[in-house]
C-alpha positions as CSV (number, residue, x, y, z in Angstrom):
1,M,38.9,-55.4,-122.4
2,K,35.4,-54.9,-124.0
3,K,34.2,-58.1,-122.4
4,L,35.4,-57.0,-119.0
5,L,33.8,-53.6,-119.4
6,L,30.5,-55.3,-120.4
7,L,30.7,-57.4,-117.2
8,A,31.2,-54.2,-115.2
9,L,28.1,-52.6,-116.7
10,I,25.9,-55.7,-116.2
11,T,27.0,-56.2,-112.6
12,S,27.2,-53.5,-109.9
13,S,27.6,-52.7,-106.2
14,L,25.0,-53.5,-103.7
15,T,23.3,-50.1,-103.8
16,S,23.0,-50.0,-107.6
17,M,21.2,-53.3,-108.0
18,A,17.5,-54.1,-108.2
19,Q,16.5,-50.9,-109.9
20,G,15.0,-52.4,-113.0
21,V,11.4,-51.3,-113.8
22,I,11.2,-49.0,-110.8
23,R,13.6,-46.6,-112.3
24,E,11.6,-46.5,-115.6
25,K,8.2,-45.8,-113.9
26,N,9.1,-43.2,-111.3
27,E,9.9,-39.7,-112.7
28,A,12.1,-38.9,-109.7
29,Y,14.2,-42.0,-110.5
30,K,14.3,-41.2,-114.2
31,A,15.7,-37.7,-113.6
32,Y,18.3,-39.0,-111.1
33,F,19.5,-41.9,-113.3
34,D,19.6,-39.7,-116.4
35,S,21.8,-37.3,-114.5
36,L,24.3,-40.2,-113.8
37,Q,24.8,-40.7,-117.6
38,T,26.0,-37.2,-118.1
39,M,27.9,-36.6,-114.9
40,D,31.6,-35.7,-115.1
41,Y,33.3,-38.6,-113.2
42,D,36.9,-37.7,-112.6
43,Y,37.9,-40.6,-110.3
44,H,40.0,-43.6,-111.1
45,L,38.2,-46.0,-108.8
46,P,36.3,-48.1,-109.3
47,I,38.0,-49.2,-112.6
48,Y,35.3,-48.9,-115.3
49,G,33.2,-46.8,-113.0
50,K,32.8,-44.0,-115.6
51,G,31.4,-46.5,-118.1
52,A,29.0,-47.9,-115.5
53,Y,27.7,-44.4,-114.8
54,R,27.2,-43.6,-118.5
55,R,25.0,-46.7,-118.7
56,G,22.9,-45.3,-115.8
57,F,24.1,-47.5,-113.0
58,D,24.4,-46.0,-109.6
59,L,27.5,-47.1,-107.7
60,Q,28.6,-46.8,-104.1
61,L,31.3,-44.2,-103.5
62,A,34.7,-46.0,-104.1
63,A,36.1,-46.1,-100.6
64,G,34.7,-46.7,-97.2
65,I,35.4,-47.3,-93.5
66,S,33.2,-49.1,-91.0
67,P,33.3,-49.7,-87.3
68,V,31.8,-53.2,-86.8
69,Y,30.5,-55.1,-83.8
70,F,30.3,-58.8,-84.2
71,T,29.4,-61.6,-81.7
72,Q,29.2,-65.3,-82.3
73,T,28.5,-68.4,-80.3
74,Q,29.2,-71.8,-81.7
75,E,30.0,-75.4,-80.7
76,I,33.5,-76.8,-81.3
77,T,34.3,-80.5,-81.6
78,I,37.6,-81.6,-80.1
79,Q,39.0,-84.5,-82.2
80,S,42.3,-85.2,-80.5
81,T,44.2,-84.0,-77.4
82,S,47.9,-84.0,-76.4
83,I,49.0,-82.6,-73.1
84,G,52.2,-81.9,-71.2
85,F,53.3,-80.3,-67.9
86,N,55.5,-77.2,-67.5
87,G,57.0,-77.3,-70.9
88,G,57.8,-81.0,-70.9
89,Q,57.0,-83.4,-73.7
90,K,53.4,-83.7,-74.7
91,V,51.7,-87.1,-74.9
92,D,48.5,-88.1,-76.8
93,M,45.6,-88.4,-74.4
94,S,42.8,-88.7,-77.0
95,S,41.9,-92.2,-76.0
96,F,41.8,-91.4,-72.3
97,I,40.1,-88.0,-72.0
98,E,36.4,-87.5,-73.1
99,F,34.9,-84.0,-73.7
100,G,31.3,-82.9,-73.8
101,P,30.2,-79.9,-75.8
102,T,32.7,-77.1,-76.1
103,I,31.1,-73.7,-76.6
104,A,33.1,-70.7,-77.9
105,T,31.7,-67.2,-77.7
106,T,33.4,-64.2,-79.3
107,H,32.8,-60.5,-79.0
108,A,34.8,-58.5,-81.7
109,Y,35.1,-54.8,-82.3
110,T,36.8,-54.1,-85.6
111,V,37.4,-51.4,-88.2
112,R,36.9,-52.4,-91.8
113,P,38.4,-50.1,-94.6
114,D,37.3,-51.1,-98.1
115,I,37.5,-50.0,-101.8
116,W,35.6,-50.9,-104.9
117,L,38.3,-52.0,-107.3
118,F,35.8,-52.7,-110.0
119,P,32.0,-52.0,-109.8
120,F,31.6,-55.7,-109.1
121,L,34.6,-56.3,-106.8
122,N,35.1,-54.9,-103.3
123,L,38.4,-55.5,-101.4
124,Y,38.6,-54.9,-97.6
125,G,40.8,-55.2,-94.5
126,I,39.9,-56.2,-90.9
127,L,41.6,-54.9,-87.9
128,G,40.5,-54.9,-84.3
129,G,40.2,-56.8,-81.0
130,G,37.8,-58.3,-78.5
131,T,37.2,-61.1,-76.1
132,T,36.7,-64.8,-76.4
133,T,35.2,-67.2,-73.8
134,T,35.5,-71.0,-74.1
135,E,33.3,-73.2,-72.0
136,V,34.7,-76.7,-71.8
137,T,32.9,-79.7,-70.4
138,L,35.1,-82.7,-69.3
139,L,33.4,-86.0,-68.9
140,K,36.4,-88.3,-68.2
141,P,38.4,-88.8,-66.0
142,I,36.0,-86.6,-63.9
143,G,33.0,-84.6,-64.7
144,F,33.3,-80.8,-64.4
145,Q,33.1,-77.6,-66.4
146,T,35.6,-74.8,-66.8
147,S,35.3,-71.4,-68.5
148,Q,38.3,-69.6,-69.9
149,H,38.2,-65.9,-70.8
150,F,40.9,-64.2,-73.0
151,T,41.5,-61.0,-74.9
152,A,42.2,-61.3,-78.6
153,Q,43.5,-59.2,-81.5
154,S,42.3,-59.9,-85.0
155,Y,43.3,-58.9,-88.5
156,G,42.5,-60.1,-92.0
157,I,41.7,-59.4,-95.6
158,G,38.7,-60.2,-97.8
159,A,36.9,-59.7,-101.1
160,T,33.3,-59.5,-102.2
161,L,32.0,-60.3,-105.7
162,T,28.6,-58.8,-106.6
163,G,26.2,-59.2,-109.5
164,A,22.5,-59.0,-110.4
165,V,19.8,-61.1,-112.0
166,G,16.8,-58.9,-112.8
167,P,15.6,-57.3,-109.6
168,V,17.7,-59.6,-107.4
169,W,21.3,-59.0,-106.4
170,I,23.8,-61.7,-105.4
171,A,27.0,-61.1,-103.3
172,W,29.7,-63.7,-102.6
173,D,32.0,-62.8,-99.7
174,N,35.3,-64.5,-98.7
175,N,37.8,-63.5,-96.1
176,Y,40.7,-64.9,-94.0
177,N,40.8,-63.6,-90.5
178,F,43.6,-64.3,-88.0
179,V,42.8,-64.2,-84.3
180,D,45.8,-63.7,-81.8
181,V,44.6,-65.0,-78.4
182,E,46.9,-64.5,-75.4
183,A,46.8,-68.1,-74.3
184,L,47.8,-69.5,-77.8
185,V,51.3,-69.9,-79.2
186,E,50.4,-68.5,-82.6
187,P,47.4,-66.7,-84.2
188,V,44.5,-68.9,-85.3
189,P,43.4,-68.4,-88.9
190,A,39.7,-68.8,-89.9
191,F,38.3,-68.9,-93.4
192,N,34.8,-67.4,-93.7
193,S,32.6,-67.6,-96.8
194,S,29.1,-66.3,-97.3
195,L,26.6,-66.1,-100.1
196,R,23.7,-63.5,-100.0
197,V,20.7,-63.0,-102.2
198,G,18.6,-59.9,-101.8
199,H,16.6,-57.0,-103.1
200,N,16.9,-53.2,-102.8
201,F,13.9,-50.9,-102.1
202,L,14.4,-47.3,-103.2
203,N,12.9,-44.4,-101.4
204,P,9.9,-43.1,-103.3
205,T,11.3,-39.6,-103.6
206,R,15.1,-40.0,-102.8
207,P,16.8,-42.5,-105.2
208,D,20.0,-42.1,-103.2
209,R,18.2,-43.5,-100.2
210,S,17.3,-47.2,-100.0
211,M,16.8,-50.3,-97.9
212,A,18.1,-53.7,-98.8
213,I,17.1,-57.1,-97.3
214,W,18.7,-60.4,-97.9
215,V,19.0,-64.1,-97.0
216,G,22.0,-66.3,-97.3
217,A,24.3,-68.9,-96.0
218,F,27.5,-68.6,-93.9
219,Y,30.4,-71.1,-93.8
220,Q,33.4,-71.1,-91.4
221,K,36.5,-73.3,-91.2
222,L,39.0,-73.0,-88.4
223,Q,42.6,-74.1,-88.4
224,N,42.5,-77.7,-87.1
225,D,45.5,-77.5,-84.7
226,T,45.7,-75.2,-81.6
227,R,48.7,-75.1,-79.2
228,G,48.9,-73.2,-76.0
229,N,49.2,-73.4,-72.2
230,L,47.1,-72.6,-69.2
231,P,47.8,-72.2,-65.5
232,I,46.6,-75.1,-63.4
233,S,45.0,-72.7,-60.9
234,D,42.8,-71.3,-63.7
235,I,41.6,-74.7,-65.0
236,F,41.0,-76.6,-61.8
237,P,40.0,-74.0,-59.2
238,S,37.8,-76.3,-57.2
239,V,38.5,-80.0,-57.9
240,G,41.7,-80.5,-56.1
241,T,40.5,-82.4,-53.0
242,G,38.7,-85.5,-51.8
243,Q,36.9,-87.9,-54.2
244,N,38.0,-86.0,-57.3
245,I,41.7,-86.6,-56.6
246,E,41.1,-90.3,-55.8
247,T,39.1,-90.7,-59.0
248,M,41.9,-89.1,-61.1
249,R,44.6,-91.2,-59.5
250,D,42.6,-94.4,-60.2
251,W,42.3,-93.3,-63.8
252,A,46.0,-92.5,-64.1
253,S,47.0,-95.8,-62.7
254,G,45.5,-97.5,-65.8
255,L,47.3,-95.3,-68.3
256,P,50.4,-96.3,-70.4
257,P,53.7,-95.2,-68.8
258,A,54.3,-92.0,-70.7
259,Q,50.7,-90.8,-70.2
260,R,50.7,-91.9,-66.5
261,L,53.8,-89.8,-65.8
262,V,52.3,-86.6,-67.2
263,A,49.0,-87.3,-65.6
264,N,50.5,-87.8,-62.1
265,Q,52.6,-84.7,-62.4
266,I,49.4,-82.7,-63.1
267,I,47.3,-84.4,-60.5
268,D,50.0,-83.7,-57.8
269,K,49.9,-80.0,-58.6
270,I,46.1,-80.0,-58.6
271,E,46.1,-81.6,-55.2
272,E,48.7,-79.1,-53.9
273,F,46.6,-76.2,-55.2
274,G,43.4,-77.7,-53.6
275,Q,45.2,-77.8,-50.3
276,G,45.9,-74.1,-50.5
277,N,49.6,-74.4,-51.5
278,D,51.2,-72.1,-54.0
279,V,51.8,-74.0,-57.2
280,G,53.7,-71.1,-58.8
281,N,53.6,-71.0,-62.6
282,A,52.6,-74.6,-63.0
283,T,50.9,-75.0,-66.4
284,I,49.3,-77.6,-68.6
285,D,50.6,-77.4,-72.1
286,Y,48.1,-78.6,-74.8
287,E,47.8,-79.3,-78.5
288,L,44.3,-79.8,-79.8
289,Q,42.9,-81.0,-83.1
290,K,39.4,-79.4,-83.5
291,K,36.7,-78.5,-86.0
292,V,33.6,-76.4,-86.1
293,T,30.8,-78.8,-85.2
294,A,28.3,-77.3,-87.7
295,P,30.2,-75.2,-90.3
296,F,27.1,-73.8,-92.1
297,N,24.2,-71.6,-90.9
298,L,21.5,-69.4,-92.3
299,I,22.0,-65.6,-92.3
300,L,19.3,-62.9,-92.5
301,G,20.2,-59.2,-93.0
302,A,19.2,-55.7,-93.8
303,Q,20.9,-52.4,-94.5
304,Y,19.7,-48.8,-94.8
305,Q,21.4,-46.3,-97.0
306,F,20.7,-42.8,-95.6
307,N,22.5,-41.1,-98.5
308,K,25.6,-41.7,-100.7
309,N,27.9,-41.3,-97.6
310,W,26.2,-43.2,-94.8
311,I,25.0,-46.8,-94.6
312,A,23.9,-48.8,-91.5
313,R,23.9,-52.6,-91.6
314,T,22.8,-55.5,-89.4
315,E,22.8,-59.2,-89.8
316,L,21.7,-62.2,-87.8
317,G,22.9,-65.8,-88.1
318,V,20.5,-68.5,-87.0
319,F,19.9,-72.3,-87.1
320,G,22.6,-75.0,-86.9
321,K,25.0,-74.9,-83.9
322,R,26.1,-71.3,-84.4
323,S,24.4,-68.0,-83.7
324,Q,25.8,-64.6,-84.7
325,F,25.0,-61.0,-84.8
326,L,26.6,-58.1,-86.7
327,L,26.0,-54.3,-86.5
328,S,28.0,-51.8,-88.5
329,L,28.0,-48.2,-89.8
330,N,29.7,-47.5,-93.1
331,Y,31.0,-44.1,-94.2
332,R,31.8,-43.8,-97.9
333,F,33.8,-41.3,-99.9
334,N,35.6,-41.0,-103.3
335,L,39.3,-41.6,-103.0
336,I,41.2,-41.0,-106.3
């Protein structure tokens, strides 16, 4: 118990880090932090919060809620492909279909409630929705690009561990986020992990007001397998006539029997659609094995704390084959 309390006093939430010498030299800081040591803290969260305040640490208010906008563009590598027609048996086409770069773009609008369980441990939830666009480049059997747009719902849970080394704070964040896309059979889970190292700059006359800047690394891993179906009319809106059909039939003629059967069923419907006929609910069923092409990227961020209740935050992800941008406004309050 004593060791855990000591850890709570050494580590602290993001707004309470990097005070160090500044608090000793500035009289406005000294009065503020001295007042923390004698305050009557009647709340249960964070656990060991009262002990941290008695040691002069300034903590974020225990609970918060944030509207968050997040957008991300990244390249996905398709490792294997199985396809079927209208609910029939799917066949492995990995050796016969070749993809170029696949680019996935997401715009997410979420709400994130959170609590500081300990002064060094924040737990949060994710709930929201948005849109996703996937741009697929097919190189074989024919060359063309298609773009698919979907709405999505997302939900997840996460945790952030924080600590400080001298004037530098460190935050390690991990979360599981599930995205339910209308074209997929089941929600797709993603694991996100990030490590940030930063510093807080306190306002010269308002110790409860500060700016933090940081640099870090972001890692993402997606579930490898994805299953779903798409209408033929959406995938092949303009390739169902002329040379494209002949090229696809020549390609299909060289496939093994099971693959040839499925390919010809699909090509027949593509040709019908290209001739202006109604193909009804004809769909291509698919199962993909995929991975994030470049799972790591650099992140740069900043946040401004207006007071103990309001915090604005922004973050930019750069380099690698992923770019991302985040903007949020956090309202904080004591809970219990």
